[in-house]
N, C-alpha and C positions, 0 to 999 in steps of 0.2 A: 145674800146674793155668795152662792161656790165662789168660796177661797181658790186664790190660782190666779189673778190678776187678767192684765193685757194677752197673755196668753189661753187663757182658758174661757176669755167671754171671745176671740178671735175664734175659738173654738168650735162655741154656741154661732155665733154670727154664718161661721163656714157651712153648718149645718141647718140653717134654715129651711124651713119644708118639710123637716124632716121629726118627727115626733119627740120632744123634750123626751131626756132621760127623766123619771125623779127618783129620788131615795130620800133618806128618812132618818126620824131621830124620836126614838118611841122608848116603852117604859114596860117591865112584863110582873108578871103574878103566877102566869101560868103557860106551864108549856104544850103546845099543840101538835109541835114536830119534833122530833128531837133533830132531823132532819137528815144528817150523819156525820162522821169526823171529814176533817181534812188536815192533812200535812201540809204546811208551808214549805217550798223549795228549799232544800241548804243552798244558798248562795257562797260563794267563796271560801268555801268553807264552812260555812257555819250554822251549828245546829238546827235540825228543823224543829218545826212550830206546830204545834198539836190544832185543832182549829176547831170546834161544833156549830155548825150552821142550824137553827132556829125555827119558826115562826110564832111567837111570844102571844099570847091572850092577855090585852091589858083593859082596864073597865075605862069608857069614850067619856073623858070630859067629867061632868058635873050628869050628864047619863049615867045613874050608876046599872041603871036596866039594861046599857046597851053593852057592847063587849066591842074590841078592836083588835088587828092583829096586825103586827108587827115583824120584823126582820131581820135578824140580829148574830154575829156572829161572836162564839167566849174562845180569847186564845188563852191556851193554860202558860201558866210558868213553868219558861224550863230549866231542869234543877232544881225544882222546890217544889215541897208537899204543899204547905201552906205559903202564902204571898200575900203583899197588898194588892191590891185593885185598883184599875185605872178606869173610868170610861172614859172611852177616845169620842167626840162630838164632829161632824161634819159640817161643812158650810152647808149656805142656804143652794139651792137645787143641786146639790151634791146628794151620795149617800154614804152609805158605810162602805164602799167602796174606795171608796177616795182617802181613807183612812188604813185603807188595810198595813199598807209599808213600816207604815209608822208603829200599828199596834204591834207587829211582827218584831220591831228592836226593840219595845217594851217590853214583851213577852220574851225576845232573850238575851231581855236583861234583869229578869228573872220577876216578872210581874203579871199579876193572871190583868187581860185585861176583855172589856167588852167593849163591840161597838153597834153601833143599829142605825138603823134608818129612821129619820125622826115621821112620825106622822106626815102624809102627805106628800111624801117623800117615797119615790125607789119603789121598792116591791110591797110596803106597809102603807096599813090601808088607813081611814081616817083622813079626818080635814087641816088646814094647815093654819093656824092657831098664833102665827110667830112667837113662841115661846110662852105662852099665855101661863101663869099660875094655874086656872083652870084646868089646861087640856096638856101640853109638851113636859111642864112642872113635874105634876101628877105622874104622868109615864116613868118620869125618869125617877119617881121615890120608887113605883114597883118596881125599876131596876132594879135598882139600892135593894128589895127586899130577895128580888132574885139572886143578888149575888153574895148575900151574904148565908144563900141556903149551899154554895159549890166548897164543896171540901177543897179544891185548891185554894179558896183562899183565905185569910188570917181575920179573925175576929177582933175588936176590942170590947162587945159587947155580946150578949146569943141576941141575932140580929139585926147584928151594926159590926158590919163588916171595916176593914182599916180601909178606904177610900179615896181616891184625887179623882178630881176632875181636868180634862185637858178637852180645848176644841180650836177649832176659828172661824172669826164669826159672831154665825149663827151657835155652830158649838159651844164658843166662849160664853156667849150668850147662855146659853143653858147650861152652862159651867155655874157662873156666877147667880144666876137665877135660882138653881141649886141649893147652892151651899146657905142664898137666905131662906129658905122654904123647907131641908131638912138637915138636920146634927148633925147628920152619921157622916157628912163628907167632911174631911178632915183637912187637904189645901185643895187649891183649884190655882188652874195656870192656862186662862184666858187667854185669846189672842187676835186682835186687829178687832174687836166686836168695841157695842154699842155702849153706851151707859144711860144714856136717856135717846129713847128710837124718836120721842117727838123733835126733839131738837137736833136731832141725824137727817133728819127728813122736810124741816120745817125750820135750820138755824138762821141766830139772829142774833150777829155778830158785836150789838148793843149791849146786850145781854136783858133786854125788856120777856124773852120766854118766845116761845115756836109760837103762843096766838098771833105772835104782828110779825111774823118769821118769813123766811124766802121760803121757794116749795121747792123742792128739790128733786123734779119732775122727770130727768131723766131716768135716778136711778131710781126712785119708786115706780116706774112705768116696769124697767126691768125686774123691780118683783115682783111687783103684783101683774104681769104679764107673762113670767118664767112658766111656761109648759100648759099646758090642755086640758082641759077637766069638766066639771057638770058647770062651770058658770065662767063668763068673758073672763076671767082673770082666773083661771085654772084653779088646783084644788084647797083654795081658802074657802074659810068660812063664810056663809055667803053675806051674815054681818059684817064682813071686813071687806067683801069684794064688794060691799054696799058702800062702805066708810073710801075706798081706792077711787071707784066712783066721783061721787060725789068733791071729793078734796080735789080731784081730775079735770072734773067742768068748773069747779068753783076759782082753782090755782091758789088756792091758801087753805090754813087749814082750817079745820072747824071742830069745837069746844068736844064734842061727841070725837072726836078725832083723836084730840089727844091727851083725852080719856084715856080712850079704849089700847094708843101708843102707849101711853102713861104704865098702864098694867104690865104691858110687856118689859119694864124696863129698868134695869140693873137698878138704876138712883133711888127705885119709889123705894126698893125693901134690902138697901145700901145697907143699912143701922143693922143687919142680921146680920149681915156676914163677920164673923169672927175665926175665920180659917187663915194660914199662911195664903200668902197668896204671891202664883207670879203672874204680870203682867205682862203681854208685849204687845207692843201697838207699832205699826209701820208708817212710818216717814211718807210712803206715795201713794195717800188714802185721803181720797176727797168722802170716800163715803164717811167711814168712822176714824175722823181726824185724831193729831194725837192729843190734843183736850176733853177726850170720852177716856182715855186708859187716864188720861192726870184724874178726872173727875173718880172715876172707879179707886183708884189708891188712895186719895186722899178720905175718901167716905170710908172706907176699909180698916186705916191706918185710926180713926178718928176710933173705931170700937176695938183699937187696942191692939188688933191682929198685926202681924209681921208683914209687909209690903216690899217687892222690889219690881221697878219698871224696867223692862227693856224697851229700847227703841230703835229699829234696825230697820233695813233699807225699800224691805215692801209693803205690800198692803194692796188692796185694789184695786190701785190702777198703774199694777206689775212691779217695775222694779226687782228687786234681785231678794227676794221669801227669804232667801240664807236658811234654809232649808237645814242645813247642817246643825247650825249652829245654832238655830231656835229648837231642835231636835233634841239637843246636846245640854242643852238649858235646862227644857222641863225635864229632861230625864234627872239632873242633877238634883235638881231642885225635887224633883220626890223621892232619889234615893233620902236627899237627908230630913222631909220633912212628913212622909209613909215609912222608908225603908229604920230612919235613927241610923244612919251611916255617919251625921257628924257633918263639922263645918259651917258656915257658913254664908248666906246668902250676897254679892254684892246689895246694894239699896238701887243704886241706879247706873247704866250701861247704856251708850249710844254708839248705833256702829255708822262706824263717815268711811265716805268712799275716800281709797287713800292714792288713787292716781290708776292708771293702764300695765302690766304687765309686758313689756316689751317683748317676748317671746309665746304669749300665746294670749296679747290682746283682749286678757278678762280684767276686771273692775277688778281690783282691790279691794279689801273690805278688812277696814281695821275697828275694832273695840275699843272707847275710853269708858271707865270707871270711874263712879266716886265712892266714899263711903255715904254720903246720905243721898234721899232724893230731896232734890231742890224743889220743886214744883214749876211753876210755868214765868214767874217774875222775878225770878232768883236777881240780885245784885242790877238792878236797871241804871242805863243812865240813858241819859236825856241828848240827842241828834238833830240839833235845830230843821228844820224846815224850809226852805225858800220857792216862791212864788206867788203870784197875787191870786185872786178870788177869778174861778174860770168858770164860763157856764157851758152843761155838756146837756145830749138832745138825747132823748129817747125814742127811736124810731115807731113809726106808725104799725103795729105789729110787732113790734117787738126785733122785727129782722133787719138787715141781718143783725147776727149777736156775734159779740167779743165771744172770744174764748179761751177759760181757764183753764178743765179739763175735761174731761170726756170719759164717762165710764168706761175702763178697761183697756183706756189709752194714751192712761199719764204715763205710760213705760219709753210713749215716745217720744216725752219730752225731756225734761232734764235728766242728767245723773247726780242732780243732788252740787258737793263741790268740784262734780269736773264741771262742769257750766252747763250748755243746753238750755233752751229754755221754749224753742218752737216743736210744734207737733211735723213738723217739715219744714225745708224750707220754702218761703215765699207764705204762706199760711198765717195770715194774720194775727194777730193774737187779742188786738184794744183794734177795734174800726174809730175811722175819722172822726172826727166829733162826737163820740158817744165816752172820751175819757179823760181825765185831767190829770193831771201830775206832779207833784210836789217833793224835791230835789234837796239832797243834804248833802253840805261841802264835801272835796274828796275827802278820802282815812289818811289821817298822818299814821295810822301803822292797822294790819291785819286784825279785821274785831270777826271774833263768831258768837252770832246768836246762837241760842239756847233756851229756848221757849217764845212764850207770844210777846210779839209787839202791840204796842196798844198806842193810839194818838187821837186825839179831840179835832174834830172836824164841825166846820158850819154848815150848815145845809140850807139851800133857800128855794122855795117853790109852793107850787099845791099840791092837794092829793095826797096821797102812797107813796112815796119815791123809792122802795125800790136800790139799793146803791151793791157793788160788789168793791175790794178792797183788797190790793196783793201788792206783795214787797219784791221787788226788781232790784238786779243788780247792775248799772252800770258800768261799763269802763273806763278806763282813763277817757283825759279831752273831752274838748268842749262840745265835740261827736259821737260821744262812746256809745257804742252797743248795749241797747237796757235786756236784759232776760229773766224770765221771774226767776225768783229764792225759790218757791217750792210753785209748780205749778198746780197752786191750790186757792180757791177767792172764798173773803170772809164774808158771805151775805147780808148785810142791813135792811132796815126797811122804817125809814121817820115819818112822819105824817104832823101835823099841825108845824107845817114850816113857812109858811105864808113870809112872815116878817122874819124868819131866820133863825133855826137851834138847833144849839151847838149837842152834841150825841158825843159821848168817847167809845170807840171802836177797836175790837183786839183782833188782832190782825192775825192769821193761822198759823200754830205752833213750830216752829223747825230751828233744826239744829243742822245751821249753812258758816259758812264762812267766807268773807268780804274781804279782799286781799285790799295792801295801803294803795291808795291811789281811784280806787270805786267809790263809786257814792251809791245810798240805798234813794230807791224813788218809792215813792208815795205815788199809786197809781187808784183812780174807783171811777168804773165804768157804770153805763145806766145797763148794759145786756149782759147774761152769760148765760150760751151755747144749754148749759144745762139746767137751768131757772126756768121759772114760771115770770114773766115780767108783763106789764100792765102795755092790752096792746092799744092805748091811746097814743100818738106823740104830745110829746111835753118836753116843755127846759127847765132845766133847774140851773141852781150856781150855788159851786162846793170851796168852802179858801181850810186849808188847813188851818187852825187854832194854836196849836200846838206841835212842837218838835215832834220828835218817837220818841216813845220811850223802848228800849232793846233791852232784855234781857241778855248777862252770863253768866258759867259757871267756869269760870274759870280754873278749878281744882280738877274737874274732869281732864282726865289724862288715858293716852294711849301707851299700851305698853312696850315699851324702843324692843325693838325685836336685834340681840344682841349681833354682832357684828359676825359669820361663820370664820370658825378656825383658817378656813381657805385663803381668805382676802388677805389676810395676817403673813400668814404665807408666802402670798404669792409670789411676791419682789424677789423673796431667796430664791424660790425655784426655779423662778425666772432664770436669775443669773446666773443657777447652778447649768440650767437648760440650756440659755447660750452659752458656756466656756464651752459644755461637751461639743455643742454643732461646730463649734468653731474647730475645736482640736480635730473633729471628725472631716472637715473643709477643709483644710491644712494636709490629714494625713490623704485626703481622696486625691488631689492637686497638685500633692510636692511643690504647692507656692507660694509665697507671702501673701496672705486677705488683704494686704495692704497693697500690692500693686499697682501701680500710679501708670495713667497713659497723661504725659502732662498737654498734649494737644487738646486730650478731651474735658482741660482744666474749668473750662466756662458750658463746657454740654449737660445739663441737665442729668441727662436719661440716653443713652444709647445703648441699644439691646442687637449681637451679635450673634444669629443662628441657635436661638433658645427651642433647646427641645427637652422634653418630659413624655419619660413613661413610666407607668403604678406597674404596681409586682404583678396584676394579672394580664397585663399584657395593653393595656387598653392607651393608645397614644395620644394624649391631651393634649401637648402642644409639637408642635412640628416646625422645626428652621424658622423661627420669627426670628424678623431685622428689623428696627425701626430706629429715630433717633428724633428724641421733638427740644428743641427752643425754648429760651427764655421766654416768658412772658404768652407762651402757649397755653390755652387749653385743649387734652387730645382727648377722644371719646374712641372705648374700644368698645366699642359697639359689634352685636352681635346674639344670636338666639341661646340659651342659657345649653349648656354642651362644649363651648363653645372652642372654651381654653381659658377665655378671661381671667375667672376667679383664679384657677393655676400661674396662672403668668405672675399674678401680682402678688401672689405667694414667694415664687421666686422672687422677682422684684423685692420685696418686705427682705429674704434674706431668711425665710424659714423654713423652704421646702430650698435643696439643691438641683439643679438640674442636671440631664446629665450629659449634655453636650450644651456649647455656645456658651457666652458670657453675657451677665450686666455692669455697664457703667455707669455708677452715679458719677458726677462732676470730676471722669478718669479714672475712678478708684475704681474697682475689681466689689462688686458686693457678694461677702458669703456671711452666714449664721454673724453675727455679733460685729459685724466690720464697725470701724465709727464712723464711716462717710455714713451711718442708717442715721445717724445723729441729726440731718440732716433732710430726713425724712419725717413726715407726719400719714398718719394711716389711719384708714378707719375702713374695718372689712367686716362683711358679714354681721352688721348688726347691733346696735350698743349697748351695752354693759352696766346700768348703775346700778347706786344702790340706795334704793328710793324713797328712804325716810332721811337724805341727806339733803341738803341742798345740791341748788348746781354745779354752784360757788364753790363750794365742800366736797366734791366728786371728782371735779377741776383737778383740784389742791391734793386730795389722796392721789389721785395716778401718778402726779408730776412729781412727789417724794414716794409712791413706788417702784417709778423707773430711775432715782436716785438722780434726777438731774437739781441745781443750785435752784432756788428760787426766785432771783434775779435774771435768768433767763429764758423766763415762763411765756414774758412775755405776753403775761395776760389780758391787760386792758385793752389791747388792740387786736387780742383774738375775738373777741367777746365782740368790737363794736363792729367789726366785718361778718357778726354771726348774728347777731343786733337780738339777742337774747331779751334784752333792757334789765325790769324790775323784778322778773321771773327771776332773774339769775339766783336772786335769793332765798326762793319759794321749795319745798320741795317737788324732788324731781315727780314722786308721784301722781304732785301734782299736772302736772306738763302735759299736753296732746299729743299724738303720735311725730308730729311734725317739729315741737321743741324741743323733743328728746333726739331726734335727726341733727333740729341744729345744734346741740349740746352738743353730741359727738364730732359734730364738724368743728367745734370749737376748741374739742381735745387734741382732733388729729393737727387743730394748728396753734396749740399750745407751742412756743420758742418761736414761731413763724419758720412753720419748715422750708426750703428755699421749694422744695419737691410735696405734692401734694399728694396724696392718691386714697381715689374714693370708691370703692365697691358696690354700687348697686345705690348710693344716696339717695333716691325718690325712692326707692320702696316701701310701698303704707301709705305712702301721701295724697291730698288729693289734691286737684290741679290748684290752687292759690298754694297752698303750702311748695307745691313742688317749682310753680316762680317763685317762692321766697329763696327755695335753695338754687332756682340757678341764679337770682342776684349774688348770693352769697360768693359761688365762685367765681362769679366776672369781675367780682370787686378784690377777689383775692391774687386774679393773675394783673388784675390795671396796680400790682403793686411789685410788678415784675417777674414776680414769683409765678412754677410752672405747675398745673392741675391736669389730674389723670385721672376721668373717670369712665368705670365700664360700665356700659347699660347694656339692656336690651330692649329700651322706648328710644324708636326711631327719631323720634321729634326731637325730641329734650337732648340727642346730642346735635341735630340739628340746628335748633336756638342759640344750642349754648357752648359750642364747641368750637373753635377755632380752624382743628383738624380731625383727622378718625382713621384710626386701623379697623380693618372689619374683618373679622375671622370669625370661619367655619370649621367646625368640626377639627380644630387644633390650629389647625393653615391661617394663613394669613391674605386673603384675594383681593386687598386694596390697601392702600395709604395716599394720605395727603393732604392739604385741604376740603374742607368740608364739599367749597363752592365748585373745589376741581373733580371730587366724585359724585356728586350730584348732576353737571353737567348744567345750560344752557336751558333753564324752563322744569328742567324736574326738581321732584320732591327727590330725599333721600331715599324715603321709602322704595319711591321705581327702582334707585339707582343699587339700595341694597338687594332687591329680588331681581332683578337684571345682575347683578353679581354675584350673585350665591349661586344663581341657575349656570350662568357660565365657568363660574371658578372654582370648586366645591370637587373635589378631588373623589 
């Protein structure tokens, strides 16, 4: 499958009806046509890359009397006369064009790079043989012959270039296969690829092999119908096309198919791979899951070759491909293993979703590393399961089917540690009557699974029984919601189970954190949309015989980022700025900063004649006056540009008004005025340190502003904000709604008498908005006052007791919300009428 996950598959499906673009991976002996020289455009000041495109003629597999032409591009190394070479393969369904940008990066790093379109793809001739030793591997060995003759390439011996290979999926497999058949290959970096092709297409989680596996029909269909050609399944060898037709009709493996696919599997030849290897496997991959990378790593390590393993967030199902990170790892690996630049390779790296950056909404990715590769069963611990034996049903025709992963759509499911788990709200994952579930007790502490969980089950029923095992993360409480920990199922087939048969099932490998209070749930279903299942209706009984045996790698550590210097400098800078502003305020007005009106001592806020114009002449606020009483929730309402945020900045003492005054409990507001300690605020979004817990962030903030710990009233603020156990998790794991509530809790520290919030519902979905509304109402119910600026009319109407409507800096209406709306009117209608009549 061409690499690129959900995005590229969606592009292909959008292009249905058009001719599919074919591309290739081939080998070379004689140049048919030089094709000319192209220069890679210099981007961002980078040096240009010289690229030679050519058509190369190679022997057509075992047919020594026939030739096939392959389309290739050779990238000369930048700044070097003789350099190590890298052969860069592409994914299934792609071409050499897909890896051009990576090839140019490697060339700029000083490598000679050859890309090629594999036989049967792109503008190359020949037929697809699935990286067979007799065809594609033979092609690439001839490519190595050709590379050895280039004057730009460093040689280890005559005809033996210093050469590495890299590529994703189809391109990764050819790197492994070539290293097994050509000793001139010096290092390889295969990515998201297979170990055993029959095990990939006919997986069996009981370990009994592909002969009794479950046919992965959707992925196989995408492989064998990718493109138009001489046969019904594209440009495959006719024998492969016939093989696919037979297994698609039967819905299971045939002995000939298993044997043929094994010939194209690194597993068959792994004992010959004795070169340094970097294995990169994806965590969002239902085609070639993590266990394929594990099998390759263990087999090569047994040969005495050094192996490094990386698990990243991407894969064939989408997710974050981490392109920049992975390319950097590959380049550094070749620097050490081909170019002799020294340094060591980390044995094991796992990348983890580290929450969402509140400023960009991008998922932060962090890397955890350890000095040894632990495999998939490291430091196991057993979690007992509860649940009696259950009866589940296979529907007639196998439909409707449950859903785990759909090719290319896995990215629409979960975000790993961030949760998720449905392909869309309302779309079922497991069909009623088809699934059995067994739960652990709630966890007393967080649990990080890294590896493959195992469990023993008992199955009772007639005939051959396919089942699909999955691991769920279930939230707190007796009715906690469950979602797949990873949207990948472990298929298994059980037969001879009339009297009940016990089997040990290995669930998909993963790196996943379960929070304290959550439960793990084993789910067994009778159907899965991605697999072939029996059309006959049947009923089976299943029971969990053992607990879940879960692997852990506690030595995996994420490098903690040091706190930026500005974090520690901020309190001091704030004090200096505040002092300067206080002096400036006193100088301008010539009055005491704490001028007090005793008649307003119980009035939370009174604004009189407030006006502010900026240096460019723009009048942001003009003659604004209002008064807010205790217990009110005041909505400052208006479109963008109405002057709301400028008003709040003056209220907080951040900027000075040109005219008018603001009094809080009778004290005039100036920058640094002591009365501002009675005000809590949240303006322009929360800014938290993502690797610290919510509690630690609040503590750091409180200390930074120089307040005494006993004044924080932390527990009261947190009770109102209702963050619960999430308070002790890193902020990077928070949803946007939780971040907003933490920001509200920060504003509530010290239980200020006046709480000021600027657009607190920005970026929240409807349930989160409802939660935020409840937080504000609870706070006002304590006798304190809340001011909220918003452009969301419905929210002001539902959560505020009073409103001030602003337009272009002017106050155009004020009063209780009920009076502004009038009998039978909604605030939206009143607002439009007010703006239409009252805007200067």
